[in-house]
Phi, psi and omega in degrees: 000138180238156180250138180228129178289141177223158172227148168254115186251130176272117187245140183064033183272156171250346179195185183299130175059038182245356181255211180250117182282143173226137173273131178241117184248128174284123183228089185301346178142359185261010177257132176280165175302320180296320178294319178299319179294321179295317179298318179300315179295326180291317176296326177060033171263169181298324176215150169234137182247141180244119186269121187232161172295147181288152170255342176265125182297343179278348185265152175274328177201170176238148178227142169245133188243126181238140164264186182295341183228002183195163172265141180244145179290333182202146170204148191283305184290330171295330177296310179292320180295319179293317178300316178301312182297319180297315178293319181301325180271012174099011178298138180238113181288153176298323175253122186300333185266338185224129174266139179251115179261134172260130178213185182298336180271000181112213180264132180238131178274136175235117183271147175249119182221183182297333181260021176101206184265151176210138177256148176285127182303124181283163177292156178284143168281324179215129175228192176095182184296153179262135181297148184298322179293329176291321178295323177296320177296316179298315179300320179295319178296319180282348182059051175228166175286147179305325183292343180284346174275110186270343177196159181205156183201138167293132186224046188270108174246022179150301181287337179109022188295137160249129185253136177231145179249132176258179188301321182196179182297324181296324177295324177292315180296332184278353184299139173227080189290170176297155179268344183216145176214135188290341181238156179294138180210144178226108188237128171251135183238137183222145174212138185281146170274161177299151178305138180092355178287161179298319181255146177286321181201165176257139181237140168225145183231128180235136180212163181277137171273177184297348185249010178092358176286153177263121184248143174258128180276139182296302180214128195236105183294316181298316179295316179298328177294312182288326175297318180299315179300319180292306188287325174294320180296327179273354181084009181290329179220163179221123180294155001277150177202171178247145173240147181248143176204145172104349186299334181286339185238014174117306178299160182231070188284145177229124181242130179259128177244124178231168177225132181271179185295337179273358179093359180287140176268139180238135184245114188229168177182170180286147178225131182220133172285120180260336179207153179206154180177198180246135179255122178268124185242000000 
């Protein structure tokens, strides 16, 4: 039996227990993929991240990210949570201002600033228009008429998101989606708030669990990254701005979107360790 240090990190929070929790487990190399998947199912959080030594000399650390039923190349709140846990345990980046994370999607930059951590939005694996039959499927899952989707875009930067825009933030808040869907689906929904509001838009994220149930994610970094690229690109919003997510299910997530001088979008939020201990494996 071996012991592994772990932390439960609250990501994109505005106060205690208001963000999306991620378990971060230090795994020096003696855990198999099967063991990582079992541990993830035991924690029963949306994702568990395993912190490993890097294999790329340009990286400060490596992470493997698991959901309850699969490994993902990239996910947003595990990226910020893992970086937080690594720094919290004394990690020292080669560059004092930017941490370099190695993951299945390659190298991801995580900036350290006065407002916390932020990751550079990764490139899309799949973008472009959404097929009409897929939009009909999405509308059925959301239990809305197809005409209520005013725009849509593939926004897959790892998890598989298809993004749809509704008339406004209130339409997003009013959604009451189906509880079950026979095929796997990952849907991000966005609606803008009126000009002058604290938040630029409201986000909700729905995805399939291993049994066909439809689950709502509290606060979703990967989706917010791809939504920012889409909406900034169309001129609907202009950084810096705040996005809201999670209010329908209890969490009160706050996501900060900024753009640097080179045009890169950064997705940030507060990160706090809420629990820590030793995991016996």
